[in-house]
C-alpha positions in Angstrom: 72.3 -15.8 148.6 70.1 -14.2 145.6 67.8 -17.5 145.9 67.2 -16.8 149.7 67.1 -13.1 149.2 64.1 -13.7 147.0 62.6 -15.6 149.4 63.1 -13.4 152.5 61.6 -10.6 150.6 58.4 -13.2 150.2 57.6 -13.8 153.9 58.1 -9.8 154.0 55.8 -9.3 151.8 52.7 -11.9 152.9 50.5 -11.7 155.8 52.7 -13.3 158.5 49.3 -15.6 160.2 51.6 -17.9 162.7 54.1 -17.2 164.9 57.5 -17.7 163.6 59.4 -19.9 166.0 63.0 -19.4 165.6 64.5 -21.3 168.6 64.7 -25.0 169.0 66.0 -26.9 171.7 67.2 -29.3 169.5 71.0 -29.0 168.1 71.2 -29.0 163.8 73.9 -28.1 161.5 74.6 -24.9 161.1 72.5 -23.5 164.1 73.8 -20.5 166.1 74.1 -21.6 169.8 73.4 -20.1 172.4 74.9 -22.0 176.1 76.9 -22.2 178.9 79.3 -24.1 177.0 79.3 -22.2 173.5 78.0 -18.6 174.8 78.4 -15.9 172.3 79.0 -11.9 172.9 76.7 -9.6 172.6 77.9 -7.0 170.4 76.3 -3.3 169.7 77.4 0.0 167.9 78.9 2.7 170.7 76.9 5.1 168.4 73.8 3.0 167.9 70.5 4.4 169.4 70.6 4.5 173.3 67.5 2.3 173.3 70.1 -0.7 171.2 72.1 -0.7 174.4 69.8 -0.8 177.1 68.0 -3.6 174.7 71.4 -5.6 174.5 72.0 -4.8 178.2 68.6 -6.7 178.9 69.4 -9.4 176.8 72.4 -9.8 178.5 70.4 -10.4 181.5 67.9 -12.4 180.2 70.4 -15.3 178.9 72.4 -14.9 181.9 68.5 -16.0 183.5 68.4 -18.9 181.2 71.3 -20.9 181.0 73.1 -19.5 184.1 76.0 -17.7 182.0 76.2 -13.9 181.1 77.5 -13.2 177.5 79.8 -10.2 177.3 78.9 -7.2 176.2 81.1 -5.6 173.5 81.2 -3.0 170.9 84.1 -4.1 168.7 83.9 -7.8 166.4 87.5 -8.8 167.0 86.6 -11.6 169.7 86.9 -14.8 168.9 83.2 -15.6 169.9 80.4 -16.0 168.2 78.5 -12.9 167.8 74.7 -11.7 168.3 74.4 -8.6 166.5 71.8 -5.7 167.5 71.3 -2.7 166.0 69.4 -0.3 163.6 70.0 -0.8 160.0 70.9 3.5 160.3 72.6 3.3 162.7 74.6 0.1 163.5 78.4 0.1 161.3 78.4 -3.3 161.7 75.1 -4.6 159.9 76.3 -1.9 157.1 79.3 -4.2 156.5 77.6 -7.5 156.5 75.0 -6.3 153.7 78.0 -4.5 151.6 79.4 -8.1 152.0 75.8 -9.2 150.6 75.8 -11.5 154.0 72.9 -9.7 154.8 69.7 -8.0 153.1 67.8 -5.2 154.7 66.8 -2.8 152.2 63.4 -3.5 152.8 64.1 -2.5 156.4 64.5 0.7 155.8 61.9 3.2 155.9 59.7 0.6 157.8 57.7 0.8 161.5 58.9 -1.4 163.6 59.9 -3.8 161.7 63.2 -6.3 162.3 64.5 -9.1 161.2 66.5 -11.9 162.6 69.2 -14.4 160.9 71.1 -17.0 161.7 74.7 -16.9 159.7 76.4 -19.9 160.0 80.8 -19.8 160.2 82.1 -19.9 157.0 84.1 -22.9 158.0 86.0 -24.7 160.4 87.5 -21.9 163.4 84.9 -19.2 162.1 82.8 -17.6 163.6 78.6 -17.8 163.2 76.4 -14.6 163.3 72.9 -14.0 164.8 71.4 -11.0 163.2 68.9 -8.8 164.8 68.2 -5.9 162.7 65.4 -3.3 163.6 64.3 -1.3 161.3 64.1 1.6 163.7 65.0 1.5 167.8 61.7 0.1 168.7 62.3 -2.5 165.8 65.5 -3.8 167.3 64.5 -3.8 170.7 61.5 -6.1 169.7 63.8 -8.5 167.6 65.8 -8.6 171.1 62.7 -9.4 173.4 61.0 -11.7 171.0 64.3 -13.9 170.8 64.4 -13.7 175.1 60.8 -14.6 175.0 61.6 -17.9 172.9 64.2 -18.1 175.1 61.8 -18.8 177.8 61.9 -15.6 179.8 57.9 -14.2 179.8 57.7 -10.8 179.4 55.8 -10.9 183.0 58.8 -12.4 184.1 59.2 -9.1 186.9 55.4 -7.9 186.8 54.1 -11.3 187.9 57.1 -13.0 188.4 56.6 -15.7 186.0 59.2 -18.3 186.3 62.2 -18.6 183.4 62.4 -21.5 181.9 65.9 -22.6 182.1 67.7 -24.2 179.6 71.5 -25.4 179.0 71.6 -24.5 175.5 69.0 -23.4 172.7 69.9 -23.0 168.9 68.2 -20.5 166.3 68.2 -22.5 163.0 70.3 -20.7 160.0 67.6 -18.9 158.3 66.0 -15.9 158.4 62.4 -14.6 160.6 61.0 -11.9 159.2 58.3 -9.7 161.6 57.2 -7.1 159.4 55.5 -3.5 160.7 52.9 -3.9 162.9 49.3 -4.3 162.2 48.0 -1.2 164.1 50.9 2.0 164.6 50.1 2.7 168.5 49.3 -0.1 170.4 49.6 0.4 174.3 47.6 0.9 177.8 45.6 3.5 180.4 47.0 3.4 184.1 43.7 4.5 185.3 41.4 4.7 188.5 44.9 3.7 190.3 43.7 4.2 193.7 44.0 2.3 196.2 45.4 -0.5 194.6 48.2 0.8 192.2 48.4 3.8 194.1 49.1 2.7 197.3 51.8 0.2 196.5 53.7 2.4 194.4 54.1 4.7 197.5 55.5 1.3 199.2 57.4 0.1 197.0 59.0 3.0 195.0 57.9 6.4 196.9 55.4 7.2 194.2 54.5 7.2 191.1 57.8 8.1 189.3 59.9 6.9 186.7 61.2 3.9 188.8 58.4 2.1 188.6 57.5 3.5 184.8 61.1 2.0 183.7 59.3 -1.1 184.6 57.1 -0.4 182.9 58.3 0.8 179.1 60.0 -2.3 179.5 57.0 -4.5 180.0 55.4 -2.6 176.8 58.6 -3.1 174.9 58.5 -7.0 175.5 55.0 -6.9 175.2 55.6 -5.3 171.6 53.6 -2.0 172.7 54.7 1.5 171.7 52.0 3.9 173.9 51.3 4.8 177.2 48.9 7.0 179.0 50.0 7.4 182.3 48.8 7.3 186.1 46.7 10.3 186.5 44.6 9.9 189.4 46.8 12.7 191.4 49.3 12.0 189.2 51.0 14.3 186.6 53.4 12.1 184.3 55.6 14.9 183.3 55.5 17.2 186.4 55.6 14.7 189.1 59.0 13.4 188.1 61.3 14.9 185.3 63.0 11.9 184.2 59.6 10.2 183.4 59.3 12.1 179.8 62.8 12.0 179.4 63.3 8.1 180.2 60.0 7.6 178.2 61.5 9.2 174.7 64.8 7.2 175.4 62.7 3.8 175.9 61.0 4.8 172.6 57.5 5.0 174.8 55.3 7.3 172.6 53.1 8.9 175.5 50.1 10.7 175.3 47.2 11.8 177.9 43.7 10.8 178.6 40.8 11.3 176.4 39.7 14.6 178.9 43.4 15.6 179.5 44.4 17.9 176.0 47.7 19.4 175.1 50.2 17.2 176.8 49.0 18.3 180.3 47.5 16.4 183.4 44.6 17.4 185.3 46.6 17.2 188.1 48.6 20.1 186.5 45.5 22.3 185.8 45.1 21.9 189.9 48.1 22.5 190.6 49.2 25.7 188.1 45.6 26.3 186.1 44.6 30.1 186.6 40.9 30.7 186.1 38.0 28.6 185.2 38.4 25.3 183.3 36.0 27.3 180.7 37.1 28.6 177.6 34.0 31.1 176.7 35.4 32.9 180.4 39.2 31.9 180.4 40.3 31.6 177.1 43.9 33.3 177.7 44.4 31.3 180.6 43.4 27.8 178.9 45.4 29.0 175.8 48.8 29.5 178.2 48.1 26.8 180.1 48.3 24.2 176.8 50.8 26.3 175.1 53.4 25.5 178.6 51.9 21.6 177.6 53.3 21.5 174.1 56.9 23.4 175.2 57.2 21.0 177.5 56.8 17.7 174.7 59.8 19.3 173.2 60.7 16.5 170.6 59.5 14.2 172.3 57.8 11.7 170.4 53.8 12.0 171.4 50.5 12.1 170.4 48.4 15.3 171.4 45.0 14.8 172.7 42.7 17.5 171.2 39.1 19.1 172.2 38.2 19.6 176.1 35.7 18.3 178.6 34.1 19.6 181.2 36.7 19.4 184.7 37.1 16.4 186.0 36.1 13.9 182.7 32.5 15.4 183.0 30.5 16.4 180.0 31.0 20.2 179.1 28.0 22.7 179.7 24.7 21.0 178.7 24.0 22.6 174.6 27.4 23.3 174.5 28.2 24.2 170.9 30.2 22.3 168.3 31.3 25.7 166.9 32.9 26.3 170.0 34.7 22.9 170.0 35.5 22.9 166.8 37.6 26.6 167.5 38.8 25.0 170.4 40.4 22.5 168.6 41.5 25.5 165.6 43.6 27.1 168.1 45.1 24.3 169.8 46.0 23.5 166.5 47.4 27.0 166.4 49.6 26.8 169.4 51.0 23.5 168.3 51.9 25.1 165.1 53.3 28.4 166.9 55.2 26.6 169.9 56.9 23.2 167.7 57.7 25.6 164.2 56.4 23.1 162.1 52.6 22.6 160.6 50.0 21.2 162.7 49.7 18.4 160.7 53.1 17.3 161.5 52.6 16.4 164.6 50.4 13.5 165.8 47.1 14.2 167.1 43.6 12.3 168.5 40.3 13.7 169.3 38.5 11.5 171.1 34.7 10.7 170.6 34.3 9.6 174.1 30.7 9.8 175.9 28.9 12.8 175.1 31.6 14.3 173.0 30.5 11.2 169.9 26.8 13.2 170.1 28.9 16.0 168.7 30.3 13.8 166.1 27.1 12.6 165.5 25.9 16.4 165.0 28.0 17.5 162.9 31.3 18.4 164.5 34.3 17.9 162.0 38.3 17.9 162.9 40.9 18.1 160.3 41.5 15.4 158.2 45.3 14.8 159.8 43.8 14.2 163.2 42.8 10.4 164.3 39.6 10.1 165.2 39.8 7.9 168.3 36.9 5.9 168.3 35.5 4.7 171.9 33.5 1.4 173.6 31.1 2.3 176.1 33.3 1.6 179.4 32.3 -2.6 178.8 33.9 -3.9 176.0 31.1 -3.1 173.5 32.5 -0.1 170.7 30.2 2.4 170.2 30.9 3.7 166.5 33.0 2.6 163.5 33.1 4.1 160.2 30.5 2.6 157.3 32.0 0.4 155.0 32.9 2.7 151.9 33.5 5.7 153.4 36.5 7.8 152.4 39.8 7.1 154.2 41.1 9.7 156.7 44.7 10.9 156.2 45.0 10.6 160.2 42.6 7.6 160.4 41.1 5.9 163.7 42.0 4.7 166.6 39.9 2.9 169.5 39.8 3.6 173.1 38.8 0.3 175.0 38.8 -1.1 179.0 39.4 -3.8 180.8 38.6 -1.7 184.3 36.3 1.2 185.1 34.6 3.8 186.9 30.9 4.5 186.7 27.9 3.1 186.3 26.0 1.3 186.5 28.8 -0.1 188.4 32.6 0.5 188.8 34.8 -2.5 187.7 38.2 -2.7 189.2 39.0 -5.6 190.9 39.9 -8.6 189.1 39.8 -9.6 185.7 36.8 -10.5 184.0 37.3 -9.7 180.4 36.7 -12.6 178.3 39.3 -12.4 175.5 36.8 -13.9 172.8 34.7 -11.3 173.2 37.6 -8.6 173.1 38.7 -10.3 169.9 35.4 -10.3 168.1 34.9 -6.6 169.1 38.8 -5.7 168.0 38.6 -7.6 165.1 35.1 -6.0 164.3 37.4 -2.7 164.6 40.0 -3.4 162.4 37.7 -5.1 159.4 36.2 -1.7 159.3 40.0 0.6 159.0 40.6 1.3 162.6 44.9 0.4 161.9 45.9 4.0 164.0 45.3 3.7 167.3 44.1 0.9 169.9 44.3 1.7 173.7 42.9 0.0 176.4 42.4 1.4 179.9 44.1 -1.4 182.2 43.1 0.1 185.8 46.1 -0.8 187.8 47.9 -2.9 185.5 47.4 -5.9 187.7 45.7 -8.2 187.4 44.9 -7.5 183.7 48.2 -9.8 182.5 46.0 -12.1 180.4 44.2 -9.4 178.5 46.5 -7.1 178.4 48.8 -10.0 176.4 46.4 -10.8 174.1 45.2 -6.9 173.3 48.8 -6.0 172.6 49.8 -9.5 170.9 45.9 -8.8 168.9 47.2 -5.1 168.0 50.7 -6.3 166.4 49.6 -9.1 164.7 46.0 -9.0 163.5 46.9 -11.9 161.1 47.6 -14.0 164.2 44.6 -14.8 166.0 41.0 -15.7 164.5 37.3 -17.5 165.2 39.6 -20.9 164.5 42.4 -20.5 167.0 41.4 -17.8 169.5 41.1 -20.7 172.4 44.7 -21.5 171.4 46.3 -18.3 172.6 45.3 -19.4 176.2 47.9 -22.4 175.7 50.5 -20.1 174.5 50.2 -18.0 177.1 50.1 -20.6 179.8 53.0 -22.3 177.5 55.1 -18.6 178.1 54.5 -18.4 181.9 54.1 -22.1 183.0 56.3 -24.1 180.2 54.7 -26.5 177.4 54.2 -29.8 180.1 51.4 -27.7 182.7 50.2 -25.5 179.7 47.4 -27.7 178.2 46.0 -28.1 181.6 46.4 -24.2 182.9 44.8 -22.9 179.5 41.5 -25.0 180.1 41.3 -23.5 183.7 41.8 -19.7 182.3 39.6 -20.6 179.4 36.6 -21.3 181.4 37.5 -18.4 183.8 36.8 -16.4 181.4 33.3 -17.5 180.0 32.5 -17.6 184.4 33.4 -14.7 185.2 32.1 -12.3 182.3 29.1 -13.4 183.1 28.7 -10.6 185.2 30.9 -8.5 187.0 31.7 -9.5 190.7 30.9 -5.6 192.0 27.2 -6.2 190.0 26.9 -9.8 191.9 24.6 -10.0 194.9 22.0 -12.5 196.4 20.1 -11.9 194.0 21.8 -12.5 190.9 20.9 -15.8 190.1 17.6 -17.8 191.2 17.1 -20.4 193.7 14.6 -21.8 192.3 14.7 -21.6 188.0 16.6 -25.0 187.4 18.5 -24.8 191.0 20.8 -22.0 189.1 22.4 -20.2 191.9 23.2 -23.7 193.3 24.5 -24.9 189.9 26.4 -22.0 189.0 28.4 -22.2 192.9 29.3 -25.7 191.8 30.6 -24.8 189.0 32.9 -22.8 190.5 33.8 -25.1 193.2 34.8 -27.6 190.4 37.1 -25.2 189.0 38.5 -23.9 192.1 39.2 -27.6 192.8 40.6 -28.0 189.4 43.4 -25.0 189.7 44.2 -26.1 193.3 44.9 -29.2 192.0 47.9 -27.7 189.6 48.9 -25.9 191.9 49.5 -28.7 194.3 51.5 -30.4 191.6 53.7 -27.4 190.8 57.4 -26.6 192.1 58.4 -23.5 194.8 59.3 -21.5 191.7 56.1 -21.6 189.7 53.7 -20.8 192.3 54.0 -16.9 193.0 52.7 -16.6 189.8 50.3 -19.2 189.2 48.4 -17.8 192.2 48.3 -14.3 190.7 47.6 -14.9 187.2 45.7 -18.6 187.8 44.3 -19.4 191.4 43.7 -16.1 193.5 40.8 -14.9 191.1 39.7 -18.7 190.7 39.3 -18.8 195.1 38.3 -15.6 195.4 35.4 -15.6 192.7 33.9 -18.6 193.9 34.4 -17.6 197.2 32.4 -14.6 196.2 29.3 -16.9 194.9 29.5 -19.1 197.7 29.3 -15.5 200.0 26.1 -14.6 198.0 24.9 -18.0 197.9 24.8 -18.3 201.3 23.3 -15.0 201.8 20.3 -16.1 199.2 19.4 -19.3 201.3 19.3 -17.8 204.7 16.8 -14.9 202.9 14.5 -17.9 201.3 14.7 -19.9 204.4 14.2 -16.9 207.1 10.9 -16.1 204.9 9.8 -19.7 205.9 11.0 -19.2 209.3 13.2 -22.4 209.0 15.7 -22.7 211.3 18.6 -23.5 208.7 18.9 -20.1 208.2 20.7 -19.1 210.7 23.1 -21.6 209.4 23.4 -20.3 206.0 24.2 -16.9 208.0 27.0 -17.6 209.7 28.4 -19.8 205.9 27.6 -16.4 204.9 29.7 -14.8 207.9 32.8 -17.5 207.3 32.9 -16.5 203.5 32.7 -13.2 204.2 35.7 -13.4 206.6 37.7 -16.0 204.0 37.2 -12.8 201.2 39.6 -10.9 203.3 42.1 -13.4 204.0 42.8 -14.4 200.0 43.1 -10.4 199.4 45.7 -11.3 202.5 47.3 -13.9 200.9 47.7 -11.8 197.7 49.0 -8.6 199.1 51.4 -10.1 201.8 52.4 -13.3 201.5 53.3 -14.0 197.5 56.4 -12.9 196.4 57.3 -12.0 199.9 54.8 -9.4 199.9 56.1 -7.9 196.6 52.4 -6.8 195.4 51.4 -5.5 198.7 48.3 -3.2 198.5 47.2 -4.5 194.7 44.4 -6.2 196.0 43.2 -3.4 197.8 40.3 -2.8 196.1 36.5 -3.0 197.7 34.1 -5.2 195.9 31.8 -6.3 198.2 28.6 -3.9 199.1 28.0 -1.7 196.7 25.1 0.2 197.3 25.2 2.4 193.9 27.5 2.7 190.8 30.4 3.9 193.4 32.4 1.6 195.5 32.0 1.7 199.2 34.5 3.0 201.0 35.4 -0.8 202.2 33.1 -4.0 202.0 30.2 -4.1 203.4 28.8 -7.3 205.0 25.5 -8.3 203.0 22.6 -8.0 205.7 21.3 -11.6 206.9 18.2 -12.6 208.9 17.5 -14.1 212.0 15.4 -16.9 212.8 14.4 -17.0 216.5 14.1 -20.9 217.9 10.7 -20.4 219.3 9.8 -18.7 216.0 10.3 -21.6 214.0 8.4 -23.6 211.7 10.8 -25.7 209.8 13.9 -27.4 210.1 14.6 -29.0 206.5 15.8 -27.1 203.7 13.1 -26.9 200.8 15.5 -26.0 198.2 16.9 -30.1 197.1 20.0 -30.1 194.9 19.3 -31.2 191.0 22.6 -32.7 188.8 24.0 -29.5 187.1 23.2 -29.2 183.4 25.9 -29.9 180.9 27.3 -26.3 178.9 26.7 -26.7 175.2 29.1 -28.7 173.3 30.8 -28.3 170.0 28.5 -27.1 167.3 26.4 -30.6 165.6 25.1 -30.4 161.8 21.4 -31.9 162.0 20.5 -31.2 165.8 17.1 -31.9 166.5 15.2 -30.3 169.8 12.1 -30.8 171.6 9.9 -29.3 173.8 10.8 -30.0 177.5 8.9 -28.6 180.8 7.0 -25.7 178.5 9.9 -24.1 176.2 12.6 -25.6 173.6 16.1 -23.9 173.8 18.5 -24.4 171.4 22.4 -23.0 171.0 22.8 -21.2 168.3 25.7 -22.7 167.0 24.3 -26.2 167.2 21.7 -25.5 164.2 20.0 -28.0 162.2 20.9 -26.7 158.6 22.5 -23.2 157.8 22.3 -21.5 154.7 25.1 -19.2 152.8 25.0 -16.9 149.9 26.5 -13.0 149.2 29.7 -14.3 150.1 28.4 -14.7 153.5 29.7 -17.9 156.0 28.5 -18.6 159.2 31.3 -19.0 161.8 31.8 -20.3 165.4 33.3 -17.7 168.5 34.2 -20.0 171.0 33.5 -19.0 174.5 31.5 -15.7 173.7 28.2 -16.7 175.1 26.9 -16.9 178.8 26.9 -20.6 178.3 29.1 -21.5 175.6 29.3 -20.5 172.1 28.3 -17.9 170.0 27.7 -17.5 165.9 28.0 -14.8 163.4 28.5 -14.0 160.1 32.1 -13.1 157.6 33.0 -11.4 156.5 32.1 -8.2 159.7 31.7 -5.2 157.1 28.8 -7.4 154.9 25.5 -6.3 155.1 22.6 -8.2 152.9 18.7 -7.5 152.1 16.0 -9.5 153.4 15.2 -12.5 150.6 14.4 -16.2 150.5 17.7 -17.1 150.0 19.7 -14.8 152.4 21.8 -16.1 154.9 19.7 -18.2 157.4 19.5 -20.7 160.4 17.0 -23.4 160.9 16.7 -25.3 163.9 14.2 -28.3 163.8 12.2 -28.7 167.1 9.1 -30.4 168.2 6.5 -29.1 170.5 3.3 -30.1 172.8 2.0 -27.0 172.9 0.9 -25.2 170.1 -0.9 -21.7 168.9 0.7 -18.1 170.9 4.8 -18.6 171.6 7.6 -16.3 172.4 10.5 -16.9 171.0 13.3 -15.4 172.7 16.9 -14.9 171.2 20.5 -14.1 172.9 23.3 -11.8 171.8 26.4 -10.4 173.0 25.7 -6.6 173.8 27.2 -5.5 170.1 25.9 -1.6 170.4 24.7 0.6 166.9 27.9 0.4 165.3 26.6 2.7 162.9 24.5 4.9 164.3 21.6 3.5 162.1 17.9 4.1 163.0 16.8 0.5 163.1 20.2 -0.5 164.5 22.2 -3.6 163.7 19.2 -6.0 162.4 18.1 -9.1 162.2 15.1 -11.5 161.4 13.2 -14.8 163.0 10.1 -16.4 161.6 9.2 -19.9 162.6 7.4 -22.5 159.8 6.5 -20.6 156.6 5.5 -17.2 158.8 7.0 -13.9 156.9 10.2 -13.4 158.9 9.7 -10.6 161.0 12.4 -7.8 161.1 13.8 -7.1 164.2 16.4 -4.0 165.6 19.1 -5.7 168.4 19.9 -2.1 169.4 18.6 0.2 168.1 17.1 1.8 171.4 19.3 4.4 172.8 18.6 5.5 176.5 20.3 4.7 180.3 18.1 2.4 181.7 18.2 -0.4 178.7 21.8 0.0 178.3 22.6 -0.4 182.0 20.8 -3.8 181.7 22.3 -4.9 178.4 26.1 -4.6 180.0 25.2 -5.4 183.4 23.8 -8.8 181.9 26.5 -9.0 179.4 24.1 -9.6 176.7 20.8 -8.4 175.1 17.7 -10.5 174.7 15.4 -9.4 172.2 11.5 -11.1 171.8 8.8 -11.8 169.6 5.4 -13.6 169.1 4.7 -16.2 166.8 1.8 -18.3 165.8 2.0 -22.1 166.3 -0.9 -24.2 164.2 -0.5 -27.4 166.0 1.6 -29.4 168.3 4.7 -31.3 166.5 7.7 -30.2 164.0 8.4 -26.9 163.4 11.7 -25.3 161.4 12.5 -21.8 163.5 14.8 -19.5 161.0 17.1 -16.9 162.5 17.8 -14.5 159.1 21.2 -12.1 159.0 20.9 -8.8 158.0 23.7 -6.7 159.1 27.1 -8.3 159.8 28.1 -7.6 163.9 25.2 -9.8 165.1 26.7 -12.5 167.4 24.0 -15.1 168.1 24.4 -16.9 171.4 20.8 -18.9 172.2 17.0 -19.2 171.1 14.4 -20.6 173.2 11.0 -20.3 172.3 8.5 -20.5 174.8 4.8 -22.6 174.9 4.1 -22.2 178.8 5.4 -18.9 180.1 9.1 -17.1 181.1 11.6 -19.9 181.7 14.7 -18.1 181.9 16.5 -17.0 185.0 19.7 -15.3 184.5 21.2 -17.9 182.6 19.4 -19.3 179.3 18.3 -22.6 180.0 20.0 -25.8 178.9 19.3 -27.1 175.4 16.6 -29.1 174.8 18.1 -31.6 172.5 16.2 -35.0 171.0 17.7 -37.8 171.7 17.0 -39.5 168.7 
């Protein structure tokens, strides 16, 4: 036993990089058995926490769904059956007895945050009962242990929210031994339901009578199954604490830490101010009224586990009055903390708080505004998945630490994006890894809109926040396979994962709300036709898998895989038809009218695809979830309804041509995996290089080059690790070299394509890099030093930053293009040397690799 305990502690103290598989379908000596023929009972101490009892009850249901047999739920160990003992180390007497008998060891669990241990203990002899222990350091730790077992047995966390089929089995075995799950990497990990009209709001009204505790209990369960613990509730016309008084009570029972959004301070919603607020939302004019309102919020919070949002924005999530003094905001925070102290009867330092540096609030911080050290600084992205600011390496640590508010959904400029999941997890990983490496580990919360259809990125975000050692640049694409396996089983997972990965790559090129007939070029390499063909091929592949699935799998497959592919392929077809109609109409080509009819058919098909999601899938369970408008934007705000794009008609008597002028060309091949010694040649006036396909890589200064798969417009990207290390430019600085052969000479343009990373350290130069050709002195450039709305709009709409520099080639022939690393966090995707003018469409040109 001493050797086992020592091994257990070793596991506990080391980073747990890999997922621990503790359920097997193969019987082994000493393994704990869960089967219809040998069904254990589930034991809890009746005096243990409510959440322990609830988790045990859900495990009872989960096992029945998997095996077809329902285990008994007991509070006594006198049963002759094998036992699954679930409890907290401080609240379960059976665990304490096993510890006293030296059968289990959990001294190191005590006092930990959300940690748990699973241990399979064989019976001592013939006729002796076996035991499976699920011990949590606290109530959430115990619940996570239960739901980890359920997940590995074959019940997806999305079994209800996405109708993921249960992977049934007659028997499952937990091999004897100890399975350690230490405290999560990030303390608070959660989601924000937001921008929830018309989809989520319409669905909840129809199915639950509103956004009430009935729907929130489903959400609480999902969060725990995904190992989350934190929630900002729906706020468009909703008030979590006021709409249903059971909401906050049940959240606390479920162990969900509640907060309010970045512009709703002191545990009160915007809707509550509309209902009960007196006077103006202006502290200079209505200090007393606002204090009274906020005091009520803290009083209502009581002892419920919460994180209190501090500060103040303008009414309706708008900026404060222009020129608002930071001194006023500091006074507001001071007054709010005094309220917390007065109402709770404890120092404010004992109540978790955050200050969200959202939009203009970050400007106040940059200008010197500060809050007490125990308050978590909630840093933010730009609403488009690009983090705005991170603490500089070496800065003093703060007691309250740092958090991140991230977005999978957004209402605002340059365009709303609310309809479909367009979040590439390679980019999500890269940005959140950047944050964690800079010490941001207190709060991670993500705006998920209506929750559906963000199932996959929500899973990744919470999984990575729970264990940041699990996913890295070398294995990130394996997440798709793991996730597909959890939803659809091992047999179909590889094929489905490949579909999901390709979809994420294509969908992240441009938000569908920003897509129109002019996005892709009809003439530059026949780009638009090529993109449409890519989508069509992907749809055909997805439909082929769908045709091979059983009926039990098809509802989930449509929601999670097929629907967004069909919807986006159809949308690209629509805009391609509009583009062809416009192009041919300018030539008075009668075929323009045929393309107009195609466009109308695709527009109709769009609504039919949404109707299938709303009305047919799962018997109409998700009606209204696809009500979001997405065609016909005139500005950043969504249209009230989808609007058919304008079309041109060519009258027969005015037509002067009857054939299309655009010819189909072969699709180019997307970049393959990185290869050493790549050599490039000029073609059609340009030489194009995928960043990851370099000829040589030079390292140094403890920096290495690593590929991030699938992060680029047309493939992978490359950056340096560690992501906190910058270097000074010198002849030995880390750099990449690309051998090229040109037929042109004289002045050329080098265009470099990057992921749209922002100026995370607020440096005057932005994040720096340098480029050179041959033996010239490197040109030092700033990736993102520009700071105006117009330039940023282009960056996020295009999902990349393109920089350019001028160079001189003395003669045709061989040249060496060099890309020099200076600052970390810069992700390079593509380099293009132009000898005969601009060559790009919306996408960078394909590689011009030498055949030799």
